[in-house]
Residue frames as a rotation matrix with the C-alpha (Angstrom) as fourth column:
MET 1
0.568 0.823 0.005 0.00
0.823 -0.568 0.000 0.00
0.003 0.004 -1.000 0.00
ARG 2
-0.467 -0.694 0.548 1.25
0.670 -0.682 -0.293 3.47
0.577 0.231 0.783 -0.86
TYR 3
0.118 0.467 -0.876 0.72
0.923 -0.377 -0.076 6.11
-0.366 -0.800 -0.476 1.81
THR 4
-0.239 -0.097 0.966 -0.11
0.501 -0.865 0.037 9.72
0.832 0.493 0.255 1.05
ALA 5
-0.004 0.151 -0.989 0.20
0.994 -0.104 -0.019 12.09
-0.105 -0.983 -0.149 3.97
VAL 6
0.466 0.088 0.881 -0.58
0.136 -0.990 0.027 15.67
0.875 0.107 -0.473 4.83
PHE 7
-0.311 -0.642 -0.701 1.92
0.885 0.073 -0.459 16.97
0.346 -0.763 0.546 7.35
ASP 8
0.776 0.616 -0.135 0.46
0.609 -0.677 0.414 19.54
0.164 -0.404 -0.900 9.73
THR 9
0.599 -0.521 0.608 2.38
-0.243 -0.841 -0.483 22.74
0.763 0.142 -0.631 10.39
ASN 10
0.649 -0.366 0.667 3.59
-0.728 -0.043 0.685 21.50
-0.222 -0.930 -0.294 13.80
ILE 11
0.725 -0.414 0.551 5.17
0.406 0.902 0.144 18.46
-0.557 0.119 0.822 12.11
LEU 12
0.663 -0.472 0.581 6.90
0.499 -0.299 -0.813 20.67
0.557 0.829 0.037 9.52
ILE 13
0.597 -0.409 0.690 8.27
-0.606 -0.793 0.054 22.90
0.525 -0.451 -0.722 12.28
SER 14
0.719 -0.308 0.623 9.41
-0.414 0.530 0.740 19.98
-0.558 -0.790 0.253 14.44
ALA 15
0.745 -0.433 0.508 11.15
0.633 0.700 -0.331 18.38
-0.212 0.568 0.795 11.47
LEU 16
0.601 -0.495 0.628 12.95
0.188 -0.677 -0.712 21.62
0.777 0.546 -0.314 10.66
LEU 17
0.501 -0.350 0.791 14.06
-0.757 -0.621 0.204 22.32
0.420 -0.701 -0.576 14.23
SER 18
0.134 -0.441 0.887 15.10
-0.724 0.568 0.391 18.78
-0.677 -0.695 -0.243 15.19
THR 19
0.062 -0.198 -0.978 16.85
-0.924 0.358 -0.131 16.55
0.376 0.912 -0.160 12.69
ASN 20
-0.903 -0.343 -0.259 16.80
-0.214 0.881 -0.422 13.69
0.373 -0.325 -0.869 15.20
SER 21
-0.548 0.788 0.281 13.01
-0.568 -0.103 -0.817 13.55
-0.614 -0.607 0.504 15.51
ASN 22
-0.402 0.505 0.764 10.18
0.556 0.798 -0.235 11.40
-0.728 0.330 -0.601 14.22
PRO 23
0.681 0.627 -0.378 8.70
0.085 -0.580 -0.810 14.34
-0.727 0.520 -0.448 12.26
PHE 24
0.040 -0.762 -0.647 12.08
-0.842 -0.375 0.389 14.71
-0.538 0.529 -0.656 10.53
ARG 25
-0.766 -0.326 0.554 12.07
-0.090 0.908 0.410 10.99
-0.637 0.264 -0.724 9.69
CYS 26
0.168 0.921 0.352 8.55
0.523 0.219 -0.824 11.29
-0.835 0.323 -0.445 8.24
LEU 27
0.738 0.105 -0.667 9.56
-0.368 -0.766 -0.527 14.15
-0.566 0.634 -0.526 5.95
ALA 28
-0.353 -0.926 -0.134 12.77
-0.718 0.177 0.673 12.35
-0.599 0.334 -0.728 4.97
LEU 29
-0.485 0.266 0.833 10.63
0.401 0.914 -0.059 9.44
-0.778 0.305 -0.550 3.71
ALA 30
0.670 0.740 -0.064 8.60
0.336 -0.379 -0.862 11.90
-0.662 0.556 -0.503 1.63
LYS 31
0.373 -0.610 -0.700 11.77
-0.704 -0.677 0.215 13.46
-0.605 0.412 -0.682 0.23
ILE 32
-0.702 -0.705 0.101 13.02
-0.491 0.582 0.648 10.10
-0.515 0.405 -0.755 -1.02
GLY 33
-0.398 0.631 -0.666 9.62
-0.847 0.026 0.530 9.19
0.352 0.775 0.524 -2.44
GLN 34
-0.968 0.047 -0.247 8.78
0.128 0.938 -0.322 6.32
0.217 -0.344 -0.914 -0.10
ILE 35
-0.157 0.951 -0.267 5.54
0.839 -0.015 -0.544 8.14
-0.521 -0.310 -0.795 0.75
GLU 36
-0.300 0.115 0.947 3.75
0.689 -0.661 0.298 10.95
0.660 0.742 0.119 -0.99
SER 37
-0.608 0.092 -0.789 3.41
0.588 -0.616 -0.524 14.33
-0.534 -0.782 0.320 0.73
VAL 38
-0.076 0.651 0.756 0.43
0.794 -0.419 0.441 16.54
0.603 0.633 -0.484 -0.09
THR 39
-0.536 -0.057 -0.842 0.13
0.663 -0.646 -0.378 20.13
-0.523 -0.761 0.384 1.05
CYS 40
0.416 0.659 0.626 -1.70
0.872 -0.484 -0.070 23.35
0.257 0.576 -0.776 0.21
GLN 41
-0.217 -0.509 0.833 -0.79
0.320 -0.843 -0.432 27.03
0.922 0.173 0.346 0.11
ASN 42
0.609 0.534 0.586 -2.72
-0.367 -0.464 0.806 27.64
0.703 -0.706 -0.086 3.36
ILE 43
0.902 -0.352 -0.250 -0.50
0.421 0.585 0.694 25.19
-0.098 -0.731 0.676 5.29
LEU 44
0.011 -0.951 0.308 2.63
0.938 -0.096 -0.332 26.67
0.346 0.293 0.892 3.69
ASP 45
0.046 0.077 0.996 1.46
-0.002 -0.997 0.077 30.19
0.999 -0.005 -0.045 4.61
GLU 46
0.920 0.312 0.237 0.87
-0.244 -0.015 0.970 29.15
0.306 -0.950 0.062 8.23
PHE 47
0.605 -0.781 -0.158 4.30
0.796 0.584 0.162 27.46
-0.034 -0.224 0.974 8.27
THR 48
-0.158 -0.655 0.739 5.93
0.636 -0.640 -0.431 30.68
0.755 0.402 0.517 7.01
GLU 49
0.367 0.421 0.829 4.06
-0.268 -0.806 0.528 32.82
0.891 -0.416 -0.183 9.50
LYS 50
0.998 0.026 -0.066 5.00
0.052 0.372 0.927 30.65
0.048 -0.928 0.370 12.50
LEU 51
0.312 -0.950 0.016 8.66
0.937 0.304 -0.173 30.48
0.160 0.069 0.985 11.46
ILE 52
-0.255 -0.401 0.880 8.88
0.372 -0.881 -0.294 34.28
0.893 0.252 0.374 11.20
ILE 53
0.305 0.489 0.817 6.74
-0.476 -0.665 0.576 35.30
0.825 -0.565 0.030 14.19
LYS 54
0.963 0.200 0.181 7.30
-0.254 0.448 0.857 32.52
0.090 -0.872 0.482 16.72
PHE 55
0.671 -0.735 0.098 10.79
0.653 0.649 0.392 31.31
-0.351 -0.199 0.915 15.79
LYS 56
0.581 -0.396 -0.711 12.22
-0.196 -0.916 0.350 34.63
-0.790 -0.064 -0.610 14.53
PHE 57
-0.047 -0.537 0.842 13.32
0.825 0.455 0.336 33.28
-0.563 0.711 0.421 11.16
SER 58
-0.630 -0.143 -0.763 14.21
-0.285 -0.872 0.399 35.84
-0.722 0.469 0.508 8.52
GLN 59
0.433 0.813 -0.390 11.87
-0.648 -0.020 -0.762 36.06
-0.627 0.583 0.518 5.53
GLU 60
0.077 -0.514 -0.854 14.57
-0.934 0.263 -0.243 34.41
0.350 0.816 -0.460 3.40
MET 61
-0.876 -0.433 0.211 15.15
-0.482 0.790 -0.378 31.51
-0.003 -0.433 -0.901 5.80
ALA 62
-0.247 0.881 0.403 11.41
-0.296 0.328 -0.897 30.90
-0.923 -0.341 0.179 6.14
GLN 63
0.513 0.443 -0.735 10.98
-0.799 -0.068 -0.598 30.97
-0.315 0.894 0.319 2.36
ALA 64
-0.383 -0.737 -0.557 13.81
-0.843 0.525 -0.115 28.49
0.377 0.426 -0.823 1.91
ALA 65
-0.845 0.131 0.519 12.14
-0.250 0.760 -0.600 26.08
-0.473 -0.637 -0.609 4.36
VAL 66
0.183 0.982 -0.043 8.79
-0.388 0.032 -0.921 26.45
-0.903 0.185 0.387 2.57
GLU 67
0.289 -0.132 -0.948 10.40
-0.956 0.007 -0.292 25.86
0.045 0.991 -0.125 -0.84
GLU 68
-0.795 -0.606 -0.015 11.98
-0.601 0.791 -0.111 22.67
0.079 -0.079 -0.994 0.43
VAL 69
-0.496 0.706 0.505 8.57
-0.036 0.565 -0.824 21.34
-0.867 -0.427 -0.255 1.53
ARG 70
0.423 0.680 -0.599 7.02
-0.604 -0.282 -0.746 22.47
-0.676 0.677 0.291 -1.75
ASN 71
-0.193 -0.622 -0.758 9.71
-0.979 0.172 0.108 20.62
0.063 0.763 -0.643 -3.71
PHE 72
-0.969 -0.196 -0.148 8.82
-0.192 0.981 -0.041 17.19
0.153 -0.012 -0.988 -2.30
SER 73
-0.542 0.837 0.075 5.06
0.204 0.217 -0.955 17.74
-0.815 -0.502 -0.288 -1.94
ARG 74
-0.599 0.512 0.616 2.12
0.704 -0.029 0.710 17.74
0.381 0.859 -0.343 -4.31
LEU 75
-0.940 0.226 -0.258 0.31
-0.066 -0.858 -0.509 21.06
-0.336 -0.461 0.821 -3.98
VAL 76
-0.417 0.873 0.253 -3.50
0.868 0.300 0.395 21.04
0.269 0.384 -0.883 -3.97
LYS 77
-0.818 0.239 0.524 -5.92
-0.221 -0.970 0.096 23.94
0.532 -0.037 0.846 -3.93
ILE 78
-0.612 0.629 -0.479 -8.51
0.791 0.475 -0.386 24.05
-0.015 -0.615 -0.788 -1.16
SER 79
-0.123 0.682 0.721 -11.69
0.432 -0.617 0.658 26.09
0.893 0.392 -0.219 -0.82
THR 80
-0.960 -0.265 0.089 -11.53
-0.004 -0.305 -0.952 26.56
0.280 -0.915 0.292 2.98
GLU 81
-0.201 0.966 0.162 -15.20
-0.783 -0.258 0.566 25.60
0.588 -0.013 0.808 3.15
LEU 82
0.008 0.174 -0.985 -14.84
0.244 0.955 0.171 22.24
0.970 -0.241 -0.035 4.93
LYS 83
0.006 0.068 0.998 -15.89
-0.882 -0.470 0.037 22.35
0.471 -0.880 0.057 8.59
ALA 84
0.301 0.029 -0.953 -14.57
0.075 0.996 0.054 19.28
0.951 -0.088 0.298 10.37
VAL 85
-0.411 -0.569 -0.713 -12.86
0.791 0.166 -0.589 20.65
0.453 -0.806 0.382 13.49
ASP 86
0.578 0.751 0.318 -15.22
0.456 -0.621 0.637 22.70
0.676 -0.223 -0.702 15.64
ALA 87
0.714 -0.293 -0.636 -12.69
0.629 -0.131 0.766 23.15
-0.308 -0.947 0.091 18.46
ASP 88
-0.115 -0.791 -0.600 -10.10
0.077 -0.610 0.789 24.84
-0.990 0.045 0.131 16.22
PRO 89
0.811 0.584 0.001 -11.36
0.065 -0.089 -0.994 26.11
-0.581 0.807 -0.110 12.84
ASP 90
0.282 -0.788 -0.547 -7.73
-0.904 -0.409 0.122 26.72
-0.320 0.460 -0.828 11.69
ASP 91
-0.526 -0.512 0.679 -7.31
-0.353 0.858 0.373 22.94
-0.774 -0.044 -0.632 11.56
ASN 92
0.516 0.813 0.271 -10.01
-0.037 0.337 -0.941 22.59
-0.856 0.475 0.204 8.91
MET 93
0.532 -0.360 -0.767 -7.50
-0.840 -0.335 -0.426 23.47
-0.103 0.871 -0.480 6.19
VAL 94
-0.573 -0.783 0.242 -5.43
-0.762 0.618 0.194 20.40
-0.302 -0.073 -0.951 7.09
VAL 95
-0.282 0.581 0.763 -8.43
0.092 0.808 -0.582 18.09
-0.955 -0.094 -0.282 6.85
GLU 96
0.736 0.602 -0.308 -9.61
-0.202 -0.239 -0.950 19.67
-0.646 0.762 -0.054 3.61
CYS 97
0.072 -0.807 -0.585 -6.13
-0.991 -0.124 0.049 19.41
-0.112 0.577 -0.809 2.11
ALA 98
-0.724 -0.343 0.598 -6.13
-0.385 0.921 0.063 15.70
-0.572 -0.185 -0.799 2.98
VAL 99
0.158 0.883 0.443 -9.58
0.163 0.419 -0.893 15.15
-0.974 0.214 -0.077 1.46
ILE 100
0.793 0.166 -0.586 -8.80
-0.467 -0.451 -0.760 17.00
-0.390 0.877 -0.281 -1.77
GLY 101
-0.046 -0.932 -0.360 -5.33
-0.999 0.044 0.014 15.46
0.003 0.360 -0.933 -2.02
GLY 102
0.631 0.347 -0.693 -6.61
-0.431 0.900 0.058 11.92
0.645 0.262 0.718 -1.55
ALA 103
-0.369 -0.844 0.389 -4.42
-0.789 0.064 -0.611 11.43
0.490 -0.533 -0.690 1.53
THR 104
0.096 0.307 -0.947 -4.45
0.257 0.911 0.321 8.21
0.962 -0.274 0.009 3.51
HIS 105
0.139 -0.167 -0.976 -3.10
0.985 0.120 0.120 9.98
0.097 -0.979 0.181 6.62
ILE 106
0.635 -0.143 0.760 -2.79
-0.192 -0.981 -0.024 13.30
0.749 -0.131 -0.650 8.40
VAL 107
0.051 -0.702 -0.711 0.38
0.864 0.387 -0.321 13.40
0.500 -0.598 0.626 10.49
THR 108
0.214 0.175 0.961 0.07
-0.173 -0.962 0.213 15.87
0.961 -0.212 -0.176 13.35
GLY 109
-0.751 -0.349 -0.560 0.75
0.514 0.222 -0.828 16.63
0.414 -0.910 0.013 16.98
ASP 110
-0.717 0.526 0.458 -2.39
-0.529 -0.838 0.134 18.76
0.454 -0.146 0.879 17.23
LYS 111
-0.915 0.338 0.222 -4.77
0.012 0.572 -0.820 17.55
-0.404 -0.748 -0.527 19.93
HIS 112
-0.080 0.943 -0.323 -7.89
-0.635 -0.298 -0.713 18.75
-0.768 0.148 0.623 18.08
LEU 113
0.068 0.023 -0.997 -6.99
-0.944 0.326 -0.057 16.79
0.323 0.945 0.044 14.96
LEU 114
-0.831 -0.468 -0.300 -5.80
-0.351 0.860 -0.371 13.76
0.431 -0.203 -0.879 16.90
SER 115
-0.680 0.633 0.371 -9.08
-0.321 0.197 -0.926 13.66
-0.660 -0.748 0.069 18.84
LEU 116
0.195 0.723 -0.663 -10.89
-0.961 0.006 -0.276 13.11
-0.196 0.691 0.696 15.52
GLY 117
-0.038 -0.325 0.945 -8.89
-0.241 0.921 0.307 9.92
-0.970 -0.216 -0.114 14.97
LYS 118
-0.639 -0.047 0.768 -10.28
0.672 0.453 0.586 9.58
-0.375 0.890 -0.257 11.48
TYR 119
-0.130 0.657 -0.742 -12.07
-0.429 -0.712 -0.556 11.73
-0.894 0.246 0.375 8.93
GLN 120
0.630 0.403 -0.664 -13.79
-0.776 0.337 -0.533 9.84
0.009 0.851 0.525 6.13
ALA 121
0.925 -0.310 -0.219 -11.10
0.268 0.942 -0.202 7.32
0.269 0.128 0.955 5.08
ILE 122
0.187 -0.890 0.416 -8.20
-0.158 -0.445 -0.882 9.47
0.970 0.100 -0.224 6.37
THR 123
0.588 -0.087 -0.804 -6.43
0.743 0.452 0.494 8.26
0.320 -0.888 0.330 9.52
ILE 124
0.585 -0.343 0.735 -5.07
-0.357 -0.923 -0.146 10.98
0.729 -0.177 -0.662 11.79
VAL 125
0.751 -0.410 -0.517 -1.90
0.617 0.715 0.329 9.96
0.235 -0.566 0.790 13.63
LYS 126
0.728 -0.659 -0.189 1.20
-0.365 -0.606 0.707 11.24
-0.581 -0.445 -0.681 15.43
ALA 127
0.323 -0.705 -0.632 4.55
-0.911 -0.050 -0.410 10.97
0.257 0.708 -0.658 13.66
THR 128
-0.569 -0.555 0.607 5.56
-0.744 0.662 -0.092 8.00
-0.351 -0.503 -0.790 15.85
GLU 129
0.089 0.717 0.691 2.44
-0.125 0.697 -0.707 6.06
-0.988 -0.023 0.151 14.86
PHE 130
0.815 0.190 -0.548 2.93
-0.529 -0.144 -0.837 6.87
-0.238 0.971 -0.017 11.18
LEU 131
-0.115 -0.946 -0.302 6.50
-0.968 0.176 -0.181 5.56
0.224 0.271 -0.936 11.25
ALA 132
-0.513 -0.009 0.858 5.32
-0.474 0.836 -0.274 2.41
-0.715 -0.548 -0.433 13.02
LEU 133
0.605 0.782 0.148 2.79
-0.218 0.341 -0.914 1.80
-0.766 0.521 0.377 10.23
LEU 134
0.652 -0.401 -0.643 5.51
-0.742 -0.166 -0.649 2.20
0.153 0.901 -0.406 7.61
SER 135
-0.384 -0.887 0.256 7.87
-0.920 0.392 -0.023 -0.17
-0.080 -0.244 -0.966 9.38
GLN 136
0.123 0.526 0.842 5.33
-0.366 0.812 -0.454 -2.98
-0.922 -0.252 0.293 8.93
PHE 137
0.957 0.256 -0.138 6.17
-0.201 0.242 -0.949 -3.15
-0.210 0.936 0.283 5.22
């Protein structure tokens, strides 16, 4: 089975800040094509914003990180109309990206997304769980 994953912003940030982490391992698998990564401009914009505001990255450094993610991901366009996460409407973009992108998984550390467990046929897991699934093959 081929896995297609949407990586939430917190996974992208964790992977960038810690090269010895499970989020980093997840993205490394996407970079080498073992899994497919799907993202959308909304996630990339949030990633950029958090890097600049919260982690004090320069615009250039943030843009370089975003370009790297864009290079190994398939970009889909979302409508921002899906309402799946009442507790945190910002998380709806992640779910919608997964639906439109035909993802099998959403990889996240976000408690609101994780509490869903599943949305339609999309399984929502932590990076550790995603890696465990992959190691079964």
